[in-house]
PDB file of N, CA, C and O in Angstrom:
ATOM      1  N   MET A   1     154.306 177.589 106.564  1.00  0.00           N
ATOM      2  CA  MET A   1     153.663 177.065 105.386  1.00  0.00           C
ATOM      3  C   MET A   1     154.695 176.199 104.556  1.00  0.00           C
ATOM      4  O   MET A   1     155.833 176.600 104.311  1.00  0.00           O
ATOM      5  N   LYS A   2     154.222 175.036 104.167  1.00  0.00           N
ATOM      6  CA  LYS A   2     155.164 174.153 103.418  1.00  0.00           C
ATOM      7  C   LYS A   2     155.131 174.487 101.880  1.00  0.00           C
ATOM      8  O   LYS A   2     154.072 174.613 101.264  1.00  0.00           O
ATOM      9  N   ALA A   3     156.305 174.611 101.341  1.00  0.00           N
ATOM     10  CA  ALA A   3     156.355 174.940  99.937  1.00  0.00           C
ATOM     11  C   ALA A   3     155.837 173.729  99.059  1.00  0.00           C
ATOM     12  O   ALA A   3     156.034 172.569  99.420  1.00  0.00           O
ATOM     13  N   GLU A   4     155.253 174.006  98.042  1.00  0.00           N
ATOM     14  CA  GLU A   4     154.725 172.878  97.130  1.00  0.00           C
ATOM     15  C   GLU A   4     155.980 172.290  96.358  1.00  0.00           C
ATOM     16  O   GLU A   4     156.852 173.032  95.905  1.00  0.00           O
ATOM     17  N   ALA A   5     156.014 171.034  96.248  1.00  0.00           N
ATOM     18  CA  ALA A   5     157.113 170.352  95.554  1.00  0.00           C
ATOM     19  C   ALA A   5     156.862 170.536  94.063  1.00  0.00           C
ATOM     20  O   ALA A   5     155.721 170.431  93.614  1.00  0.00           O
ATOM     21  N   LYS A   6     157.941 170.816  93.267  1.00  0.00           N
ATOM     22  CA  LYS A   6     157.824 170.948  91.794  1.00  0.00           C
ATOM     23  C   LYS A   6     158.305 169.647  91.268  1.00  0.00           C
ATOM     24  O   LYS A   6     159.132 168.968  91.877  1.00  0.00           O
ATOM     25  N   PRO A   7     157.741 169.277  90.047  1.00  0.00           N
ATOM     26  CA  PRO A   7     158.168 168.096  89.417  1.00  0.00           C
ATOM     27  C   PRO A   7     159.650 168.092  89.105  1.00  0.00           C
ATOM     28  O   PRO A   7     160.235 169.149  88.867  1.00  0.00           O
ATOM     29  N   ASN A   8     160.284 166.883  89.103  1.00  0.00           N
ATOM     30  CA  ASN A   8     161.704 166.829  88.831  1.00  0.00           C
ATOM     31  C   ASN A   8     161.932 167.454  87.473  1.00  0.00           C
ATOM     32  O   ASN A   8     161.184 167.202  86.528  1.00  0.00           O
ATOM     33  N   GLY A   9     162.952 168.257  87.381  1.00  0.00           N
ATOM     34  CA  GLY A   9     163.309 168.892  86.052  1.00  0.00           C
ATOM     35  C   GLY A   9     162.602 170.096  85.726  1.00  0.00           C
ATOM     36  O   GLY A   9     162.940 170.780  84.759  1.00  0.00           O
ATOM     37  N   CYS A  10     161.586 170.415  86.515  1.00  0.00           N
ATOM     38  CA  CYS A  10     160.791 171.645  86.252  1.00  0.00           C
ATOM     39  C   CYS A  10     161.606 172.989  86.447  1.00  0.00           C
ATOM     40  O   CYS A  10     162.170 173.210  87.519  1.00  0.00           O
ATOM     41  N   SER A  11     161.655 173.829  85.454  1.00  0.00           N
ATOM     42  CA  SER A  11     162.283 175.123  85.599  1.00  0.00           C
ATOM     43  C   SER A  11     161.631 176.114  84.865  1.00  0.00           C
ATOM     44  O   SER A  11     160.762 175.812  84.047  1.00  0.00           O
ATOM     45  N   GLY A  12     161.980 177.320  85.087  1.00  0.00           N
ATOM     46  CA  GLY A  12     161.341 178.453  84.340  1.00  0.00           C
ATOM     47  C   GLY A  12     161.540 179.714  85.005  1.00  0.00           C
ATOM     48  O   GLY A  12     162.369 179.802  85.911  1.00  0.00           O
ATOM     49  N   SER A  13     160.828 180.728  84.620  1.00  0.00           N
ATOM     50  CA  SER A  13     160.973 182.027  85.293  1.00  0.00           C
ATOM     51  C   SER A  13     159.706 182.862  85.267  1.00  0.00           C
ATOM     52  O   SER A  13     158.785 182.639  84.482  1.00  0.00           O
ATOM     53  N   LEU A  14     159.709 183.820  86.155  1.00  0.00           N
ATOM     54  CA  LEU A  14     158.607 184.809  86.074  1.00  0.00           C
ATOM     55  C   LEU A  14     159.264 186.152  85.829  1.00  0.00           C
ATOM     56  O   LEU A  14     160.245 186.498  86.488  1.00  0.00           O
ATOM     57  N   VAL A  15     158.735 186.900  84.899  1.00  0.00           N
ATOM     58  CA  VAL A  15     159.284 188.247  84.548  1.00  0.00           C
ATOM     59  C   VAL A  15     158.250 189.280  84.878  1.00  0.00           C
ATOM     60  O   VAL A  15     157.167 189.302  84.292  1.00  0.00           O
ATOM     61  N   PHE A  16     158.587 190.160  85.841  1.00  0.00           N
ATOM     62  CA  PHE A  16     157.682 191.134  86.314  1.00  0.00           C
ATOM     63  C   PHE A  16     157.854 192.416  85.567  1.00  0.00           C
ATOM     64  O   PHE A  16     158.990 192.890  85.551  1.00  0.00           O
ATOM     65  N   ALA A  17     156.895 193.047  84.945  1.00  0.00           N
ATOM     66  CA  ALA A  17     157.079 194.357  84.181  1.00  0.00           C
ATOM     67  C   ALA A  17     156.978 195.468  85.181  1.00  0.00           C
ATOM     68  O   ALA A  17     156.346 195.389  86.234  1.00  0.00           O
ATOM     69  N   TYR A  18     157.680 196.552  84.749  1.00  0.00           N
ATOM     70  CA  TYR A  18     157.611 197.732  85.605  1.00  0.00           C
ATOM     71  C   TYR A  18     156.125 198.252  85.700  1.00  0.00           C
ATOM     72  O   TYR A  18     155.367 198.194  84.732  1.00  0.00           O
ATOM     73  N   TYR A  19     155.772 198.736  86.858  1.00  0.00           N
ATOM     74  CA  TYR A  19     154.475 199.441  87.006  1.00  0.00           C
ATOM     75  C   TYR A  19     154.621 200.663  87.697  1.00  0.00           C
ATOM     76  O   TYR A  19     155.527 200.797  88.519  1.00  0.00           O
ATOM     77  N   GLY A  20     153.750 201.647  87.424  1.00  0.00           N
ATOM     78  CA  GLY A  20     153.763 202.939  88.023  1.00  0.00           C
ATOM     79  C   GLY A  20     152.887 202.929  89.354  1.00  0.00           C
ATOM     80  O   GLY A  20     152.103 202.003  89.558  1.00  0.00           O
ATOM     81  N   PRO A  21     153.029 203.906  90.191  1.00  0.00           N
ATOM     82  CA  PRO A  21     152.245 203.987  91.406  1.00  0.00           C
ATOM     83  C   PRO A  21     150.842 204.064  91.255  1.00  0.00           C
ATOM     84  O   PRO A  21     150.110 203.732  92.187  1.00  0.00           O
ATOM     85  N   GLU A  22     150.348 204.507  90.074  1.00  0.00           N
ATOM     86  CA  GLU A  22     148.892 204.611  89.907  1.00  0.00           C
ATOM     87  C   GLU A  22     148.342 203.564  88.928  1.00  0.00           C
ATOM     88  O   GLU A  22     147.150 203.549  88.621  1.00  0.00           O
ATOM     89  N   ASP A  23     149.226 202.699  88.450  1.00  0.00           N
ATOM     90  CA  ASP A  23     148.795 201.608  87.564  1.00  0.00           C
ATOM     91  C   ASP A  23     147.842 200.579  88.291  1.00  0.00           C
ATOM     92  O   ASP A  23     148.156 200.110  89.384  1.00  0.00           O
ATOM     93  N   PRO A  24     146.688 200.249  87.658  1.00  0.00           N
ATOM     94  CA  PRO A  24     145.870 199.293  88.341  1.00  0.00           C
ATOM     95  C   PRO A  24     146.280 197.842  88.143  1.00  0.00           C
ATOM     96  O   PRO A  24     145.931 196.956  88.923  1.00  0.00           O
ATOM     97  N   ASP A  25     147.049 197.633  87.047  1.00  0.00           N
ATOM     98  CA  ASP A  25     147.484 196.198  86.727  1.00  0.00           C
ATOM     99  C   ASP A  25     148.948 196.064  86.743  1.00  0.00           C
ATOM    100  O   ASP A  25     149.684 197.036  86.575  1.00  0.00           O
ATOM    101  N   TRP A  26     149.411 194.777  86.960  1.00  0.00           N
ATOM    102  CA  TRP A  26     150.875 194.485  86.946  1.00  0.00           C
ATOM    103  C   TRP A  26     150.960 193.261  86.167  1.00  0.00           C
ATOM    104  O   TRP A  26     150.312 192.267  86.493  1.00  0.00           O
ATOM    105  N   PHE A  27     151.784 193.284  85.080  1.00  0.00           N
ATOM    106  CA  PHE A  27     151.851 192.148  84.132  1.00  0.00           C
ATOM    107  C   PHE A  27     153.063 191.203  84.420  1.00  0.00           C
ATOM    108  O   PHE A  27     154.185 191.659  84.640  1.00  0.00           O
ATOM    109  N   VAL A  28     152.790 189.893  84.410  1.00  0.00           N
ATOM    110  CA  VAL A  28     153.880 188.936  84.709  1.00  0.00           C
ATOM    111  C   VAL A  28     153.903 187.869  83.689  1.00  0.00           C
ATOM    112  O   VAL A  28     152.907 187.180  83.464  1.00  0.00           O
ATOM    113  N   LEU A  29     155.107 187.710  83.022  1.00  0.00           N
ATOM    114  CA  LEU A  29     155.331 186.627  82.087  1.00  0.00           C
ATOM    115  C   LEU A  29     155.789 185.406  82.749  1.00  0.00           C
ATOM    116  O   LEU A  29     156.818 185.439  83.424  1.00  0.00           O
ATOM    117  N   ARG A  30     155.084 184.288  82.605  1.00  0.00           N
ATOM    118  CA  ARG A  30     155.476 183.011  83.168  1.00  0.00           C
ATOM    119  C   ARG A  30     155.923 182.120  82.096  1.00  0.00           C
ATOM    120  O   ARG A  30     155.214 181.921  81.109  1.00  0.00           O
ATOM    121  N   SER A  31     157.130 181.549  82.258  1.00  0.00           N
ATOM    122  CA  SER A  31     157.719 180.583  81.307  1.00  0.00           C
ATOM    123  C   SER A  31     158.120 179.347  82.085  1.00  0.00           C
ATOM    124  O   SER A  31     158.842 179.422  83.079  1.00  0.00           O
ATOM    125  N   CYS A  32     157.623 178.171  81.598  1.00  0.00           N
ATOM    126  CA  CYS A  32     157.906 176.953  82.237  1.00  0.00           C
ATOM    127  C   CYS A  32     158.440 175.868  81.258  1.00  0.00           C
ATOM    128  O   CYS A  32     158.000 175.805  80.110  1.00  0.00           O
ATOM    129  N   SER A  33     159.350 175.052  81.699  1.00  0.00           N
ATOM    130  CA  SER A  33     159.915 174.005  80.802  1.00  0.00           C
ATOM    131  C   SER A  33     158.818 172.875  80.665  1.00  0.00           C
ATOM    132  O   SER A  33     157.804 172.869  81.362  1.00  0.00           O
ATOM    133  N   THR A  34     159.092 171.964  79.751  1.00  0.00           N
ATOM    134  CA  THR A  34     158.242 170.915  79.462  1.00  0.00           C
ATOM    135  C   THR A  34     158.085 169.830  80.670  1.00  0.00           C
ATOM    136  O   THR A  34     157.166 169.011  80.670  1.00  0.00           O
ATOM    137  N   ALA A  35     158.981 169.894  81.607  1.00  0.00           N
ATOM    138  CA  ALA A  35     158.849 168.982  82.744  1.00  0.00           C
ATOM    139  C   ALA A  35     157.905 169.502  83.776  1.00  0.00           C
ATOM    140  O   ALA A  35     157.615 168.778  84.728  1.00  0.00           O
ATOM    141  N   CYS A  36     157.390 170.731  83.659  1.00  0.00           N
ATOM    142  CA  CYS A  36     156.537 171.273  84.709  1.00  0.00           C
ATOM    143  C   CYS A  36     155.034 170.883  84.434  1.00  0.00           C
ATOM    144  O   CYS A  36     154.654 170.544  83.313  1.00  0.00           O
ATOM    145  N   GLU A  37     154.252 170.951  85.471  1.00  0.00           N
ATOM    146  CA  GLU A  37     152.856 170.732  85.199  1.00  0.00           C
ATOM    147  C   GLU A  37     152.269 171.700  84.289  1.00  0.00           C
ATOM    148  O   GLU A  37     151.467 171.283  83.454  1.00  0.00           O
ATOM    149  N   PHE A  38     152.571 172.996  84.338  1.00  0.00           N
ATOM    150  CA  PHE A  38     152.237 173.944  83.350  1.00  0.00           C
ATOM    151  C   PHE A  38     153.431 174.099  82.410  1.00  0.00           C
ATOM    152  O   PHE A  38     154.553 174.353  82.847  1.00  0.00           O
ATOM    153  N   LYS A  39     153.168 173.941  81.099  1.00  0.00           N
ATOM    154  CA  LYS A  39     154.193 173.969  80.144  1.00  0.00           C
ATOM    155  C   LYS A  39     154.036 175.231  79.265  1.00  0.00           C
ATOM    156  O   LYS A  39     152.914 175.615  78.933  1.00  0.00           O
ATOM    157  N   GLY A  40     155.087 175.829  78.915  1.00  0.00           N
ATOM    158  CA  GLY A  40     155.060 176.950  77.988  1.00  0.00           C
ATOM    159  C   GLY A  40     155.021 178.309  78.692  1.00  0.00           C
ATOM    160  O   GLY A  40     155.459 178.493  79.827  1.00  0.00           O
ATOM    161  N   GLU A  41     154.447 179.261  77.905  1.00  0.00           N
ATOM    162  CA  GLU A  41     154.417 180.623  78.445  1.00  0.00           C
ATOM    163  C   GLU A  41     152.942 181.064  78.577  1.00  0.00           C
ATOM    164  O   GLU A  41     152.041 180.649  77.848  1.00  0.00           O
ATOM    165  N   ALA A  42     152.795 181.940  79.573  1.00  0.00           N
ATOM    166  CA  ALA A  42     151.448 182.609  79.799  1.00  0.00           C
ATOM    167  C   ALA A  42     151.696 183.948  80.425  1.00  0.00           C
ATOM    168  O   ALA A  42     152.740 184.170  81.039  1.00  0.00           O
ATOM    169  N   VAL A  43     150.763 184.829  80.281  1.00  0.00           N
ATOM    170  CA  VAL A  43     150.840 186.141  81.031  1.00  0.00           C
ATOM    171  C   VAL A  43     149.796 186.155  81.979  1.00  0.00           C
ATOM    172  O   VAL A  43     148.650 185.825  81.677  1.00  0.00           O
ATOM    173  N   GLU A  44     150.161 186.554  83.223  1.00  0.00           N
ATOM    174  CA  GLU A  44     149.223 186.760  84.307  1.00  0.00           C
ATOM    175  C   GLU A  44     149.157 188.256  84.608  1.00  0.00           C
ATOM    176  O   GLU A  44     150.170 188.951  84.672  1.00  0.00           O
ATOM    177  N   MET A  45     147.984 188.695  84.779  1.00  0.00           N
ATOM    178  CA  MET A  45     147.789 190.148  85.195  1.00  0.00           C
ATOM    179  C   MET A  45     147.362 190.201  86.687  1.00  0.00           C
ATOM    180  O   MET A  45     146.315 189.660  87.045  1.00  0.00           O
ATOM    181  N   LEU A  46     148.115 190.808  87.496  1.00  0.00           N
ATOM    182  CA  LEU A  46     147.783 191.078  88.803  1.00  0.00           C
ATOM    183  C   LEU A  46     147.045 192.377  88.877  1.00  0.00           C
ATOM    184  O   LEU A  46     147.359 193.312  88.139  1.00  0.00           O
ATOM    185  N   GLN A  47     146.015 192.465  89.800  1.00  0.00           N
ATOM    186  CA  GLN A  47     145.274 193.710  89.951  1.00  0.00           C
ATOM    187  C   GLN A  47     145.475 194.311  91.314  1.00  0.00           C
ATOM    188  O   GLN A  47     145.560 193.571  92.295  1.00  0.00           O
ATOM    189  N   ARG A  48     145.550 195.561  91.418  1.00  0.00           N
ATOM    190  CA  ARG A  48     145.681 196.295  92.684  1.00  0.00           C
ATOM    191  C   ARG A  48     144.461 196.099  93.544  1.00  0.00           C
ATOM    192  O   ARG A  48     143.368 196.553  93.204  1.00  0.00           O
ATOM    193  N   GLY A  49     144.640 195.438  94.635  1.00  0.00           N
ATOM    194  CA  GLY A  49     143.543 195.266  95.601  1.00  0.00           C
ATOM    195  C   GLY A  49     143.579 196.271  96.670  1.00  0.00           C
ATOM    196  O   GLY A  49     144.359 197.214  96.542  1.00  0.00           O
ATOM    197  N   ASP A  50     142.778 196.181  97.783  1.00  0.00           N
ATOM    198  CA  ASP A  50     142.785 197.132  98.859  1.00  0.00           C
ATOM    199  C   ASP A  50     144.073 197.174  99.534  1.00  0.00           C
ATOM    200  O   ASP A  50     144.468 198.281  99.901  1.00  0.00           O
ATOM    201  N   ARG A  51     144.818 196.112  99.767  1.00  0.00           N
ATOM    202  CA  ARG A  51     146.076 196.121 100.498  1.00  0.00           C
ATOM    203  C   ARG A  51     147.229 195.597  99.688  1.00  0.00           C
ATOM    204  O   ARG A  51     148.380 195.883 100.016  1.00  0.00           O
ATOM    205  N   GLU A  52     146.972 194.847  98.649  1.00  0.00           N
ATOM    206  CA  GLU A  52     148.131 194.138  97.965  1.00  0.00           C
ATOM    207  C   GLU A  52     147.619 193.803  96.491  1.00  0.00           C
ATOM    208  O   GLU A  52     146.480 194.061  96.101  1.00  0.00           O
ATOM    209  N   TRP A  53     148.601 193.200  95.734  1.00  0.00           N
ATOM    210  CA  TRP A  53     148.249 192.760  94.356  1.00  0.00           C
ATOM    211  C   TRP A  53     147.560 191.469  94.421  1.00  0.00           C
ATOM    212  O   TRP A  53     147.963 190.584  95.177  1.00  0.00           O
ATOM    213  N   GLU A  54     146.484 191.313  93.621  1.00  0.00           N
ATOM    214  CA  GLU A  54     145.675 190.060  93.590  1.00  0.00           C
ATOM    215  C   GLU A  54     145.645 189.479  92.158  1.00  0.00           C
ATOM    216  O   GLU A  54     145.577 190.159  91.134  1.00  0.00           O
ATOM    217  N   LEU A  55     145.705 188.115  92.222  1.00  0.00           N
ATOM    218  CA  LEU A  55     145.551 187.417  90.901  1.00  0.00           C
ATOM    219  C   LEU A  55     144.066 186.985  90.661  1.00  0.00           C
ATOM    220  O   LEU A  55     143.441 186.385  91.535  1.00  0.00           O
ATOM    221  N   THR A  56     143.531 187.302  89.473  1.00  0.00           N
ATOM    222  CA  THR A  56     142.142 186.850  89.233  1.00  0.00           C
ATOM    223  C   THR A  56     142.187 185.966  88.033  1.00  0.00           C
ATOM    224  O   THR A  56     143.118 186.058  87.234  1.00  0.00           O
ATOM    225  N   SER A  57     141.188 185.091  87.876  1.00  0.00           N
ATOM    226  CA  SER A  57     141.164 184.196  86.702  1.00  0.00           C
ATOM    227  C   SER A  57     141.001 184.981  85.361  1.00  0.00           C
ATOM    228  O   SER A  57     141.364 184.522  84.278  1.00  0.00           O
ATOM    229  N   ALA A  58     140.462 186.123  85.521  1.00  0.00           N
ATOM    230  CA  ALA A  58     140.209 186.878  84.254  1.00  0.00           C
ATOM    231  C   ALA A  58     141.508 187.471  83.799  1.00  0.00           C
ATOM    232  O   ALA A  58     141.588 187.923  82.657  1.00  0.00           O
ATOM    233  N   GLY A  59     142.532 187.498  84.619  1.00  0.00           N
ATOM    234  CA  GLY A  59     143.849 188.092  84.257  1.00  0.00           C
ATOM    235  C   GLY A  59     144.891 187.009  83.782  1.00  0.00           C
ATOM    236  O   GLY A  59     146.095 187.193  83.959  1.00  0.00           O
ATOM    237  N   PHE A  60     144.413 185.910  83.194  1.00  0.00           N
ATOM    238  CA  PHE A  60     145.300 184.840  82.677  1.00  0.00           C
ATOM    239  C   PHE A  60     145.172 184.802  81.209  1.00  0.00           C
ATOM    240  O   PHE A  60     144.072 184.697  80.667  1.00  0.00           O
ATOM    241  N   VAL A  61     146.308 184.889  80.544  1.00  0.00           N
ATOM    242  CA  VAL A  61     146.368 184.888  79.097  1.00  0.00           C
ATOM    243  C   VAL A  61     147.264 183.758  78.591  1.00  0.00           C
ATOM    244  O   VAL A  61     148.463 183.755  78.870  1.00  0.00           O
ATOM    245  N   GLU A  62     146.722 182.831  77.876  1.00  0.00           N
ATOM    246  CA  GLU A  62     147.675 181.709  77.343  1.00  0.00           C
ATOM    247  C   GLU A  62     147.562 181.521  75.841  1.00  0.00           C
ATOM    248  O   GLU A  62     148.292 180.709  75.274  1.00  0.00           O
ATOM    249  N   ASN A  63     146.676 182.241  75.183  1.00  0.00           N
ATOM    250  CA  ASN A  63     146.597 182.230  73.701  1.00  0.00           C
ATOM    251  C   ASN A  63     147.933 182.670  73.089  1.00  0.00           C
ATOM    252  O   ASN A  63     148.309 183.833  73.239  1.00  0.00           O
ATOM    253  N   PRO A  64     148.673 181.763  72.392  1.00  0.00           N
ATOM    254  CA  PRO A  64     150.026 181.999  71.866  1.00  0.00           C
ATOM    255  C   PRO A  64     150.225 183.394  71.197  1.00  0.00           C
ATOM    256  O   PRO A  64     151.238 184.050  71.442  1.00  0.00           O
ATOM    257  N   SER A  65     149.292 183.828  70.382  1.00  0.00           N
ATOM    258  CA  SER A  65     149.519 185.075  69.741  1.00  0.00           C
ATOM    259  C   SER A  65     149.410 186.281  70.727  1.00  0.00           C
ATOM    260  O   SER A  65     150.143 187.263  70.611  1.00  0.00           O
ATOM    261  N   ASP A  66     148.467 186.166  71.698  1.00  0.00           N
ATOM    262  CA  ASP A  66     148.309 187.213  72.664  1.00  0.00           C
ATOM    263  C   ASP A  66     149.611 187.241  73.645  1.00  0.00           C
ATOM    264  O   ASP A  66     150.132 188.288  74.030  1.00  0.00           O
ATOM    265  N   VAL A  67     150.019 186.042  73.962  1.00  0.00           N
ATOM    266  CA  VAL A  67     151.172 185.958  74.846  1.00  0.00           C
ATOM    267  C   VAL A  67     152.410 186.518  74.141  1.00  0.00           C
ATOM    268  O   VAL A  67     153.208 187.212  74.772  1.00  0.00           O
ATOM    269  N   GLU A  68     152.587 186.230  72.844  1.00  0.00           N
ATOM    270  CA  GLU A  68     153.728 186.708  72.171  1.00  0.00           C
ATOM    271  C   GLU A  68     153.778 188.273  72.130  1.00  0.00           C
ATOM    272  O   GLU A  68     154.832 188.872  72.341  1.00  0.00           O
ATOM    273  N   ARG A  69     152.690 188.864  71.873  1.00  0.00           N
ATOM    274  CA  ARG A  69     152.500 190.337  71.815  1.00  0.00           C
ATOM    275  C   ARG A  69     152.763 190.920  73.122  1.00  0.00           C
ATOM    276  O   ARG A  69     153.494 191.903  73.246  1.00  0.00           O
ATOM    277  N   LEU A  70     152.150 190.303  74.168  1.00  0.00           N
ATOM    278  CA  LEU A  70     152.376 190.827  75.610  1.00  0.00           C
ATOM    279  C   LEU A  70     153.873 190.633  76.044  1.00  0.00           C
ATOM    280  O   LEU A  70     154.484 191.474  76.705  1.00  0.00           O
ATOM    281  N   LYS A  71     154.386 189.488  75.627  1.00  0.00           N
ATOM    282  CA  LYS A  71     155.749 189.108  76.010  1.00  0.00           C
ATOM    283  C   LYS A  71     156.779 190.197  75.655  1.00  0.00           C
ATOM    284  O   LYS A  71     157.609 190.615  76.462  1.00  0.00           O
ATOM    285  N   ARG A  72     156.659 190.618  74.400  1.00  0.00           N
ATOM    286  CA  ARG A  72     157.633 191.703  73.910  1.00  0.00           C
ATOM    287  C   ARG A  72     157.476 192.973  74.828  1.00  0.00           C
ATOM    288  O   ARG A  72     158.470 193.610  75.177  1.00  0.00           O
ATOM    289  N   GLN A  73     156.344 193.284  75.166  1.00  0.00           N
ATOM    290  CA  GLN A  73     156.216 194.474  76.009  1.00  0.00           C
ATOM    291  C   GLN A  73     156.683 194.235  77.412  1.00  0.00           C
ATOM    292  O   GLN A  73     157.326 195.121  77.976  1.00  0.00           O
ATOM    293  N   ILE A  74     156.424 193.162  77.990  1.00  0.00           N
ATOM    294  CA  ILE A  74     156.878 192.873  79.389  1.00  0.00           C
ATOM    295  C   ILE A  74     158.422 192.851  79.338  1.00  0.00           C
ATOM    296  O   ILE A  74     159.048 193.476  80.194  1.00  0.00           O
ATOM    297  N   GLU A  75     159.013 192.211  78.447  1.00  0.00           N
ATOM    298  CA  GLU A  75     160.473 192.030  78.407  1.00  0.00           C
ATOM    299  C   GLU A  75     161.128 193.426  78.240  1.00  0.00           C
ATOM    300  O   GLU A  75     162.173 193.702  78.828  1.00  0.00           O
ATOM    301  N   LYS A  76     160.460 194.340  77.387  1.00  0.00           N
ATOM    302  CA  LYS A  76     161.030 195.756  77.245  1.00  0.00           C
ATOM    303  C   LYS A  76     160.953 196.410  78.651  1.00  0.00           C
ATOM    304  O   LYS A  76     161.903 197.079  79.056  1.00  0.00           O
ATOM    305  N   ALA A  77     159.912 196.238  79.350  1.00  0.00           N
ATOM    306  CA  ALA A  77     159.638 196.938  80.672  1.00  0.00           C
ATOM    307  C   ALA A  77     159.965 196.049  81.848  1.00  0.00           C
ATOM    308  O   ALA A  77     159.359 196.206  82.908  1.00  0.00           O
ATOM    309  N   ALA A  78     160.842 195.178  81.718  1.00  0.00           N
ATOM    310  CA  ALA A  78     161.148 194.131  82.805  1.00  0.00           C
ATOM    311  C   ALA A  78     161.705 194.962  84.042  1.00  0.00           C
ATOM    312  O   ALA A  78     162.567 195.837  83.959  1.00  0.00           O
ATOM    313  N   MET A  79     161.098 194.562  85.147  1.00  0.00           N
ATOM    314  CA  MET A  79     161.463 195.303  86.406  1.00  0.00           C
ATOM    315  C   MET A  79     162.367 194.267  87.194  1.00  0.00           C
ATOM    316  O   MET A  79     163.377 194.670  87.771  1.00  0.00           O
ATOM    317  N   PHE A  80     162.012 192.966  87.215  1.00  0.00           N
ATOM    318  CA  PHE A  80     162.899 191.860  87.738  1.00  0.00           C
ATOM    319  C   PHE A  80     162.380 190.594  87.278  1.00  0.00           C
ATOM    320  O   PHE A  80     161.230 190.468  86.859  1.00  0.00           O
ATOM    321  N   ARG A  81     163.333 189.529  87.360  1.00  0.00           N
ATOM    322  CA  ARG A  81     163.046 188.211  86.920  1.00  0.00           C
ATOM    323  C   ARG A  81     163.392 187.363  88.092  1.00  0.00           C
ATOM    324  O   ARG A  81     164.414 187.544  88.754  1.00  0.00           O
ATOM    325  N   LEU A  82     162.479 186.397  88.341  1.00  0.00           N
ATOM    326  CA  LEU A  82     162.583 185.362  89.396  1.00  0.00           C
ATOM    327  C   LEU A  82     162.670 183.940  88.685  1.00  0.00           C
ATOM    328  O   LEU A  82     161.847 183.595  87.838  1.00  0.00           O
ATOM    329  N   PRO A  83     163.729 183.148  89.095  1.00  0.00           N
ATOM    330  CA  PRO A  83     163.664 181.857  88.543  1.00  0.00           C
ATOM    331  C   PRO A  83     162.695 180.874  89.342  1.00  0.00           C
ATOM    332  O   PRO A  83     162.510 181.005  90.552  1.00  0.00           O
ATOM    333  N   LEU A  84     162.166 180.001  88.669  1.00  0.00           N
ATOM    334  CA  LEU A  84     161.247 178.967  89.319  1.00  0.00           C
ATOM    335  C   LEU A  84     162.027 177.792  89.780  1.00  0.00           C
ATOM    336  O   LEU A  84     161.457 176.850  90.332  1.00  0.00           O
TER     337      LEU A  84
END
């Protein structure tokens, strides 16, 4: 599978919050620079599927006040961070 090319200068990170074995949701904070197609911060909620974690359109938050509230919680419970 060929990786998608990212715009020149695009950078950012994904911060994955800790989740427990029984948790149905896994929260991810996405931060992207102004050079990216998606700019700014958003929170994505992955839901536990039959075999793996799944992303649904209902699990996407980009309202700044909601993102800021969730961002604080995700960063407190950060499990790992991946650079983009």
